[in-house]
LOMAR-292543 format. One record per atom (N, C-alpha, C): x, y, z; residue in three letters. Coordinates in steps of 0.1 Angstrom, whole numbers, padded with zeros to 4 digits, always signed. Example, Ala and Ser with C-alpha at 12.3 -4.5 7.8 and 13.67 -1.06 7.14 Angstrom:
+0132-0057+0078ALA+0123-0045+0078ALA+0132-0033+0078ALA+0128-0022+0071SER+0137-0011+0071SER+0129+0000+0079SER
This chain:
-0128-0018+0061MET-0126-0013+0046MET-0139-0013+0040MET-0142-0002+0033ASN-0156+0001+0025ASN-0154-0007+0013ASN-0161-0018+0010LYS-0158-0024-0002LYS-0166-0017-0014LYS-0176-0009-0010ASP-0183-0002-0020ASP-0173+0009-0026ASP-0165+0016-0018LEU-0159+0027-0023LEU-0146+0022-0029LEU-0139+0011-0025LEU-0127+0008-0030LEU-0127-0007-0033LEU-0122-0010-0046ILE-0122-0025-0050ILE-0108-0031-0047ILE-0107-0040-0040ILE-0093-0046-0037ILE-0092-0060-0044ILE-0080-0060-0049HIS-0076-0074-0056HIS-0061-0078-0053HIS-0060-0090-0048VAL-0046-0094-0045VAL-0044-0107-0053VAL-0032-0107-0062GLU-0029-0119-0069GLU-0014-0119-0072GLU-0009-0131-0070SER+0006-0132-0073SER+0016-0121-0069SER+0014-0118-0056HIS+0022-0107-0048HIS+0019-0093-0054HIS+0008-0092-0062VAL+0006-0078-0067VAL-0009-0074-0061VAL-0010-0063-0054ALA-0024-0058-0050ALA-0029-0045-0058ALA-0041-0046-0058SER-0047-0033-0066SER-0058-0027-0059SER-0057-0014-0060ILE-0068-0006-0053ILE-0075+0001-0064ILE-0088+0000-0066THR-0096+0007-0076THR-0106+0016-0069THR-0104+0030-0070LEU-0115+0038-0066LEU-0128+0036-0072LEU-0139+0034-0065ASN-0151+0030-0071ASN-0162+0039-0069ASN-0162+0051-0074ARG-0173+0061-0075ARG-0174+0065-0090ARG-0176+0056-0099PRO-0175+0061-0113PRO-0186+0071-0117PRO-0197+0069-0110ASP-0208+0079-0113ASP-0204+0093-0108ASP-0194+0093-0099MET-0189+0107-0095MET-0175+0110-0100MET-0171+0102-0109ARG-0158+0104-0116ARG-0147+0101-0106ARG-0151+0092-0096ASN-0141+0088-0086ASN-0136+0100-0077ASN-0145+0110-0076ALA-0142+0122-0068ALA-0140+0118-0054ALA-0130+0124-0047PHE-0128+0122-0032PHE-0139+0129-0023PHE-0147+0121-0016ASN-0156+0127-0005ASN-0149+0120+0008ASN-0154+0125+0019THR-0149+0122+0031THR-0148+0106+0034THR-0159+0099+0030PRO-0158+0085+0033PRO-0147+0077+0025PRO-0146+0083+0012LEU-0134+0077+0004LEU-0122+0080+0010LEU-0120+0093+0015MET-0107+0095+0022MET-0104+0086+0033MET-0114+0083+0042GLU-0114+0075+0053GLU-0110+0060+0048GLU-0117+0057+0037ALA-0114+0042+0032ALA-0100+0042+0027ALA-0094+0052+0021MET-0081+0051+0016MET-0070+0051+0028MET-0074+0058+0038CYS-0064+0058+0050CYS-0065+0045+0056CYS-0076+0038+0057LYS-0077+0024+0062LYS-0070+0014+0054LYS-0072+0015+0041GLU-0065+0006+0032GLU-0050+0007+0031GLU-0045+0020+0033MET-0030+0020+0033MET-0024+0013+0045MET-0032+0014+0056ALA-0027+0007+0068ALA-0027-0008+0067ALA-0038-0013+0060GLU-0039-0027+0057GLU-0028-0032+0048GLU-0026-0025+0037ILE-0016-0029+0027ILE-0003-0029+0033ILE+0002-0020+0041LYS+0014-0019+0048LYS+0017-0031+0057LYS+0006-0037+0061GLN+0008-0051+0069GLN+0007-0063+0062GLN+0005-0063+0049MET+0006-0074+0041MET+0020-0079+0038MET+0023-0090+0041GLN+0038-0095+0042GLN+0040-0100+0028GLN+0031-0105+0022ASP+0035-0110+0007ASP+0032-0102-0005ASP+0029-0091-0002ILE+0026-0081-0014ILE+0040-0073-0018ILE+0043-0074-0031LYS+0055-0067-0036LYS+0053-0055-0044LYS+0041-0054-0049VAL+0037-0042-0057VAL+0023-0038-0056VAL+0020-0024-0055LEU+0006-0020-0054LEU+0003-0012-0067LEU-0008-0015-0072ILE-0014-0008-0084ILE-0027-0001-0079ILE-0026+0014-0083VAL-0039+0022-0081VAL-0045+0027-0093VAL-0058+0026-0094THR-0064+0030-0106THR-0079+0035-0103THR-0087+0038-0112GLY-0100+0043-0110GLY-0111+0034-0118GLY-0123+0033-0113ALA-0134+0026-0119ALA-0139+0034-0130ALA-0143+0028-0142GLY-0150+0037-0152GLY-0139+0044-0161GLY-0144+0056-0165SER-0135+0063-0173SER-0127+0074-0169SER-0126+0075-0154SER-0118+0087-0148SER-0109+0080-0138SER-0098+0085-0136PHE-0088+0081-0126PHE-0094+0087-0113PHE-0095+0100-0113SER-0101+0107-0102SER-0102+0123-0105SER-0116+0127-0105SER-0117+0142-0108SER-0114+0150-0096SER-0108+0146-0084GLY-0104+0154-0074GLY-0114+0154-0063GLY-0116+0164-0056ARG-0124+0168-0046ARG-0139+0167-0050ARG-0148+0161-0042ASP-0162+0161-0044ASP-0167+0173-0040ASP-0171+0182-0051LEU-0174+0196-0048LEU-0188+0197-0041LEU-0197+0188-0044LYS-0210+0187-0038LYS-0208+0186-0022LYS-0200+0176-0018GLU-0198+0175-0004GLU-0191+0188+0002GLU-0179+0191-0004SER-0171+0203+0000SER-0180+0216+0002SER-0189+0217-0007ALA-0197+0229-0006ALA-0204+0232+0007ALA-0209+0221+0014ILE-0215+0221+0027ILE-0207+0218+0039ILE-0193+0218+0038HIS-0185+0214+0046HIS-0184+0227+0057HIS-0184+0222+0069THR-0182+0232+0081THR-0165+0235+0082THR-0161+0244+0088LYS-0147+0246+0088LYS-0139+0233+0094LYS-0145+0228+0105GLU-0139+0216+0111GLU-0140+0204+0100GLU-0150+0202+0093GLN-0152+0192+0084GLN-0141+0195+0073GLN-0140+0205+0068ALA-0131+0208+0058ALA-0116+0205+0061ALA-0113+0209+0074LYS-0099+0207+0080LYS-0097+0192+0082LYS-0107+0184+0085ARG-0105+0170+0087ARG-0103+0163+0073ARG-0110+0168+0062PHE-0109+0162+0049PHE-0094+0165+0045PHE-0089+0176+0047MET-0074+0177+0044MET-0065+0168+0050MET-0068+0168+0064VAL-0059+0159+0072VAL-0060+0144+0068VAL-0072+0139+0065LEU-0074+0126+0059LEU-0065+0125+0045LEU-0066+0134+0038GLY-0060+0134+0024GLY-0044+0134+0024GLY-0039+0143+0034GLU-0025+0143+0036GLU-0020+0129+0042GLU-0030+0124+0051SER-0025+0111+0057SER-0024+0098+0048SER-0035+0098+0039TRP-0033+0086+0030TRP-0023+0089+0020TRP-0022+0101+0014SER-0011+0104+0003SER+0003+0102+0009SER+0005+0106+0020SER+0019+0104+0026SER+0021+0089+0029SER+0011+0082+0033ALA+0013+0067+0036ALA+0014+0060+0023ALA+0008+0063+0013LEU+0008+0057-0001LEU+0024+0061-0006LEU+0027+0073-0004ARG+0041+0076-0010ARG+0051+0068-0002ARG+0049+0066+0011GLU+0059+0061+0019GLU+0056+0045+0022GLU+0049+0040+0014LEU+0048+0025+0015LEU+0062+0018+0012LEU+0066+0007+0019PRO+0078+0001+0017PRO+0080-0006+0005PRO+0069-0008-0005ILE+0069-0014-0017ILE+0067-0004-0028ILE+0071-0009-0040PRO+0068+0000-0052PRO+0054+0001-0056PRO+0050+0013-0060THR+0035+0015-0063THR+0034+0021-0078THR+0025+0017-0085ILE+0021+0021-0098ILE+0008+0028-0100ILE+0007+0039-0106ALA-0006+0046-0109ALA-0011+0042-0123ALA-0021+0035-0124ALA-0027+0032-0138ALA-0037+0043-0140ALA-0034+0054-0147VAL-0042+0065-0150VAL-0050+0064-0162VAL-0063+0059-0159ASN-0071+0054-0169ASN-0081+0065-0176ASN-0078+0078-0169GLY-0086+0090-0175GLY-0082+0101-0168GLY-0090+0110-0167PRO-0088+0125-0162PRO-0084+0124-0146PRO-0073+0130-0143ALA-0068+0132-0131ALA-0067+0146-0126ALA-0075+0152-0118PHE-0075+0165-0113PHE-0072+0166-0098PHE-0066+0177-0093GLY-0066+0179-0078GLY-0061+0168-0071GLY-0070+0162-0061TRP-0066+0151-0054TRP-0063+0139-0063TRP-0068+0137-0075GLY-0064+0128-0085GLY-0049+0129-0089GLY-0045+0141-0089MET-0031+0144-0094MET-0023+0140-0081MET-0027+0142-0068VAL-0021+0138-0057VAL-0019+0124-0056VAL-0030+0116-0059LEU-0029+0102-0060LEU-0019+0097-0069LEU-0019+0103-0082MET-0009+0098-0092MET+0006+0101-0086MET+0007+0113-0082LEU+0021+0117-0078LEU+0027+0110-0066LEU+0018+0104-0058SER+0021+0097-0046SER+0028+0083-0050SER+0024+0078-0062CYS+0029+0065-0068CYS+0042+0067-0073CYS+0050+0055-0073ASP+0064+0056-0079ASP+0065+0056-0094ASP+0056+0048-0100ILE+0056+0049-0115ILE+0042+0052-0119ILE+0041+0059-0131ARG+0029+0065-0135ARG+0026+0060-0149ARG+0017+0053-0153VAL+0013+0049-0166VAL+0001+0055-0170VAL-0001+0064-0182ALA-0014+0071-0183ALA-0018+0067-0197ALA-0031+0066-0200VAL-0037+0066-0213VAL-0034+0078-0221VAL-0035+0078-0233SER-0029+0089-0241SER-0040+0101-0240SER-0051+0098-0239ASP-0062+0109-0239ASP-0064+0113-0223ASP-0057+0109-0214ALA-0059+0115-0200ALA-0057+0129-0200ALA-0064+0137-0192VAL-0062+0151-0190VAL-0059+0153-0177VAL-0049+0160-0174LEU-0043+0162-0160LEU-0044+0177-0156LEU-0043+0181-0143GLY-0043+0194-0140GLY-0047+0197-0126GLY-0046+0209-0122TYR-0048+0214-0109TYR-0060+0225-0111TYR-0072+0222-0114PRO-0081+0232-0118PRO-0085+0242-0107PRO-0084+0237-0096GLU-0087+0246-0083GLU-0078+0259-0082GLU-0067+0257-0086THR-0058+0270-0085THR-0063+0281-0093THR-0070+0278-0104ALA-0077+0289-0113ALA-0087+0295-0106ALA-0094+0290-0096LEU-0103+0294-0087LEU-0098+0301-0076LEU-0085+0303-0073GLY-0079+0308-0061GLY-0078+0299-0050GLY-0081+0287-0052VAL-0081+0276-0042VAL-0067+0269-0041VAL-0060+0269-0029PHE-0047+0263-0028PHE-0048+0248-0029PHE-0041+0241-0038PRO-0042+0227-0039PRO-0038+0219-0027PRO-0044+0207-0023GLY-0042+0201-0010GLY-0031+0190-0014GLY-0028+0182-0004GLY-0018+0172-0005GLY-0004+0175-0008GLY+0001+0187-0002ASP+0013+0191-0004ASP+0017+0192-0019ASP+0008+0195-0027ALA+0009+0193-0042ALA+0021+0202-0047ALA+0023+0213-0041THR+0035+0222-0046THR+0048+0217-0044THR+0049+0211-0031VAL+0062+0205-0028VAL+0064+0192-0036VAL+0054+0184-0038ARG+0055+0173-0045ARG+0060+0175-0060ARG+0054+0184-0066LEU+0057+0188-0081LEU+0071+0195-0081LEU+0075+0202-0073THR+0088+0210-0073THR+0100+0200-0070THR+0096+0188-0066ARG+0106+0177-0061ARG+0107+0168-0076ARG+0096+0170-0083GLN+0097+0161-0096GLN+0101+0167-0109GLN+0096+0179-0110ILE+0100+0187-0123ILE+0105+0200-0120ILE+0108+0207-0132PHE+0115+0220-0130PHE+0105+0231-0123PHE+0110+0239-0116VAL+0103+0248-0108VAL+0095+0259-0118VAL+0100+0263-0128PRO+0093+0272-0138PRO+0082+0264-0144PRO+0082+0251-0146SER+0070+0243-0150SER+0059+0242-0140SER+0064+0241-0128VAL+0054+0241-0116VAL+0047+0253-0116VAL+0054+0264-0116LYS+0047+0277-0116LYS+0035+0279-0127LYS+0041+0273-0140ASP+0032+0275-0151ASP+0017+0266-0148ASP+0020+0255-0144LEU+0009+0246-0141LEU+0000+0250-0130LEU+0006+0256-0118MET-0002+0260-0107MET-0008+0274-0109MET-0001+0283-0113LEU-0005+0296-0114LEU-0017+0299-0125LEU-0017+0290-0135THR-0027+0291-0145THR-0039+0281-0142THR-0035+0269-0136GLY-0046+0260-0134GLY-0049+0253-0147GLY-0042+0254-0157ARG-0043+0248-0170ARG-0044+0234-0171ARG-0052+0227-0179ARG-0052+0213-0182ARG-0041+0210-0192ARG-0035+0197-0191PHE-0025+0193-0199PHE-0027+0178-0203PHE-0023+0173-0214ASP-0024+0159-0217ASP-0013+0150-0211ASP-0016+0137-0214ALA-0005+0127-0209ALA+0008+0128-0215ALA+0008+0133-0228GLN+0020+0134-0236GLN+0028+0145-0229GLN+0022+0157-0226GLU+0029+0168-0220GLU+0032+0163-0207GLU+0025+0157-0199GLY+0029+0150-0188GLY+0042+0142-0188GLY+0042+0134-0198TYR+0055+0126-0202TYR+0066+0134-0203TYR+0065+0145-0210ARG+0076+0154-0213ARG+0081+0161-0201ARG+0072+0164-0193LEU+0076+0170-0181LEU+0082+0162-0170LEU+0080+0148-0172GLY+0085+0138-0162GLY+0076+0136-0152GLY+0063+0139-0154LEU+0051+0134-0143LEU+0048+0120-0147LEU+0047+0117-0160VAL+0042+0104-0164VAL+0054+0096-0170VAL+0055+0083-0166ASN+0065+0074-0171ASN+0063+0069-0186ASN+0051+0064-0188ARG+0047+0057-0199ARG+0033+0062-0203ARG+0030+0063-0217VAL+0017+0066-0222VAL+0013+0054-0231VAL+0000+0050-0230THR-0005+0039-0236THR-0019+0042-0240THR-0025+0032-0247SER-0039+0032-0250SER-0048+0027-0239SER-0061+0030-0240LYS-0070+0025-0230LYS-0070+0009-0230LYS-0070+0004-0242ARG-0071-0010-0244ARG-0060-0018-0237ARG-0048-0011-0238ASP-0035-0018-0234ASP-0030-0014-0219ASP-0038-0004-0214LEU-0033+0000-0201LEU-0031-0010-0189LEU-0041-0017-0186MET-0040-0026-0175MET-0032-0038-0179MET-0030-0042-0192THR-0022-0054-0196THR-0008-0049-0194THR-0004-0036-0198GLU+0009-0031-0196GLU+0013-0028-0182GLU+0004-0023-0173VAL+0006-0021-0160VAL+0007-0035-0153VAL-0001-0044-0157GLY+0000-0059-0151GLY+0014-0064-0155GLY+0018-0062-0165ALA+0031-0069-0171ALA+0042-0062-0162ALA+0041-0048-0162LEU+0052-0042-0152LEU+0052-0045-0139LEU+0040-0047-0133ALA+0039-0051-0120ALA+0045-0065-0117ALA+0042-0074-0127GLN+0047-0088-0125GLN+0062-0088-0126GLN+0069-0079-0135LYS+0083-0078-0138LYS+0089-0074-0125LYS+0083-0063-0118ILE+0089-0059-0104ILE+0087-0070-0095ILE+0077-0077-0095ALA+0073-0087-0084ALA+0083-0100-0085ALA+0089-0100-0097GLN+0100-0111-0097GLN+0111-0110-0088GLN+0114-0097-0084LEU+0126-0094-0076LEU+0121-0099-0062LEU+0132-0103-0052PRO+0130-0105-0039PRO+0126-0092-0030PRO+0116-0095-0023LEU+0109-0085-0014LEU+0118-0077-0007LEU+0129-0082-0002GLU+0139-0075+0006GLU+0147-0065-0002GLU+0149-0068-0015LYS+0156-0060-0024LYS+0147-0049-0028LYS+0134-0050-0030LEU+0125-0042-0035LEU+0124-0031-0022LEU+0122-0036-0011LYS+0120-0027+0002LYS+0133-0019+0003LYS+0144-0025+0001ALA+0157-0017+0003ALA+0158-0005-0008ALA+0154-0009-0021MET+0155+0002-0031MET+0144+0012-0028MET+0133+0009-0023LYS+0123+0019-0020LYS+0128+0029-0008LYS+0133+0022+0002SER+0138+0028+0013SER+0149+0040+0009SER+0157+0035-0001THR+0168+0044-0006THR+0163+0055-0014THR+0152+0053-0022PHE+0145+0062-0030PHE+0141+0074-0020PHE+0133+0070-0009LEU+0128+0078+0001LEU+0137+0088+0006LEU+0149+0080+0011LYS+0160+0088+0017LYS+0166+0099+0008LYS+0168+0096-0005VAL+0173+0105-0015VAL+0163+0116-0016VAL+0151+0115-0017GLU+0141+0124-0019GLU+0142+0134-0007GLU+0142+0129+0005ALA+0144+0136+0017ALA+0157+0145+0018ALA+0166+0142+0010MET+0179+0149+0010MET+0179+0161+0000MET+0167+0163-0007THR+0166+0176-0017THR+0165+0188-0009THR+0168+0198-0015ARG+0168+0212-0010ARG+0155+0216-0004ARG+0144+0208-0006PHE+0131+0210-0001PHE+0129+0205+0013PHE+0138+0194+0017GLY+0136+0188+0029GLY+0125+0178+0028GLY+0121+0175+0041HIS+0110+0165+0042HIS+0096+0171+0038HIS+0086+0163+0033LEU+0073+0168+0031LEU+0067+0177+0042LEU+0071+0174+0053SER+0064+0182+0065SER+0066+0196+0065SER+0077+0200+0058VAL+0080+0214+0056VAL+0069+0221+0049VAL+0062+0214+0041ALA+0051+0220+0035ALA+0039+0225+0044ALA+0038+0220+0055LYS+0028+0224+0065LYS+0033+0237+0071LYS+0045+0241+0070ARG+0050+0252+0076ARG+0051+0265+0065ARG+0048+0263+0053ILE+0048+0273+0043ILE+0035+0279+0043ILE
């Protein structure tokens, strides 16, 4: 695990992962993608963890793809980047325990994928969200279109994707992408209290509920997320 790129904390059956590239607004480069893949595998093996919190260091949740790195990617490097991203996002979504996104600031592109891969999303009131890459004609990664159409109405997905427009946490709440909106000062206190409340439940019950949620999602008319790779 790269302790420089990810900050890991475990206490009272609650684990937290903090993206730690604040100077780059926690943008995803290849090393961060690799670190996320490795950490997802490690979290899955932790027997005493009941809840996982994901957030970002500094003032951003994640600005998405590291554009400086991607600008010099070869075709093979770009493909590997996407494969890594799809790997950790699917692993996060399919973790057997509940997950909470503490959205402490802007979340764009892969930052949105990170948020949507979590079960519960708590965002600060001034968080700005969106898929700016679509405005540039770039198809969003991480099965974004499939994830969105599973969670909100298709016309809203078309609006967000086709325009690439940015929207705030309050609109995210109205759309159903954000569960709770709070202040920067209260974010981690509220998320911590939520995590501890969930952690009071027996682990086997939490895993049973999470398993049921995943099965129900797989029964939607869009089928399994693997379908996205054939679209």
